[in-house]
C-alpha positions in Angstrom: -9.5 5.7 -22.8 -7.4 3.7 -20.4 -5.0 2.8 -23.2 -4.5 6.3 -24.7 -1.6 7.1 -22.3 0.1 3.8 -23.0 0.2 2.6 -19.4 2.5 0.0 -18.0 -0.3 -1.7 -16.1 -4.1 -1.8 -16.8 -6.5 -3.2 -14.2 -9.8 -4.5 -15.6 -12.3 -5.1 -12.9 -15.0 -7.5 -14.2 -15.0 -6.2 -17.8 -17.9 -8.7 -18.6 -20.2 -7.7 -15.7 -23.5 -6.6 -17.1 -22.4 -7.1 -20.7 -24.7 -8.9 -23.1 -23.2 -12.4 -23.5 -23.1 -11.9 -27.3 -20.5 -9.1 -26.8 -18.1 -11.0 -24.4 -16.2 -12.6 -27.3 -15.6 -9.2 -28.8 -14.2 -7.9 -25.5 -11.8 -10.9 -25.4 -10.8 -10.3 -29.0 -10.1 -6.6 -28.5 -8.0 -7.3 -25.4 -6.0 -9.9 -27.2 -5.4 -7.5 -30.1 -4.3 -4.7 -27.6 -2.0 -7.1 -25.9 -0.4 -8.3 -29.2 -0.1 -4.8 -30.5 1.5 -3.5 -27.3 3.8 -6.5 -26.9 5.2 -6.1 -30.4 5.8 -2.4 -29.9 8.5 -0.6 -27.9 6.5 -0.4 -24.7 4.8 -3.5 -23.4 1.8 -3.4 -21.0 0.6 -5.8 -18.4 -3.1 -6.5 -17.8 -4.7 -7.6 -14.6 -8.2 -8.9 -15.1 -10.5 -9.6 -12.2 -13.4 -11.6 -13.6 -15.9 -14.2 -12.5 -16.8 -15.4 -16.1 -14.4 -18.4 -16.2 -15.0 -19.0 -19.9 -13.8 -15.5 -20.6 -10.8 -15.9 -18.3 -9.8 -19.2 -19.7 -9.9 -17.9 -23.3 -8.1 -14.6 -22.6 -5.4 -15.3 -20.0 -2.2 -17.2 -20.2 -1.6 -17.2 -16.4 -4.4 -17.3 -13.8 -4.4 -16.7 -10.1 -7.4 -18.1 -8.1 -8.3 -16.7 -4.7 -10.6 -17.9 -2.1 -11.5 -15.7 0.9 -8.6 -13.4 0.2 -6.0 -16.2 0.0 -4.2 -17.5 -3.1 -5.5 -20.9 -3.8 -3.7 -21.7 -7.1 -1.6 -20.1 -9.8 -1.1 -21.6 -13.3 -2.0 -21.9 -16.9 -5.7 -22.3 -17.9 -5.1 -26.1 -18.3 -3.5 -26.3 -14.9 -6.3 -24.4 -13.2 -9.0 -26.5 -15.0 -7.4 -29.6 -13.5 -6.7 -28.3 -10.1 -8.7 -30.3 -7.5 -8.6 -27.5 -4.9 -10.1 -25.0 -7.4 -12.7 -27.5 -8.5 -13.6 -28.2 -4.8 -13.8 -24.5 -3.9 -15.8 -23.3 -6.9 -17.8 -26.3 -8.1 -18.4 -28.0 -4.7 -16.8 -31.3 -5.7 
């Protein structure tokens, strides 16, 4: 329903929360298709995804912003975020 009015910005707050893990890939595929369809059309949309499922985020997003205690810790591509020592320390306790 959120896409029916062709919004400029869509906020998705934890779209995988409470979802059966077997359906998460389908959500990612659908969002990628919506992004490609909208990007190729006359009116592009931006998506902001707030999510704790890092596999989902890494697969879906081309730019990631990581926050800790309300502060921006890192911004970058999935590869940059995967290799960021501060992110690893904050979230994996390294």
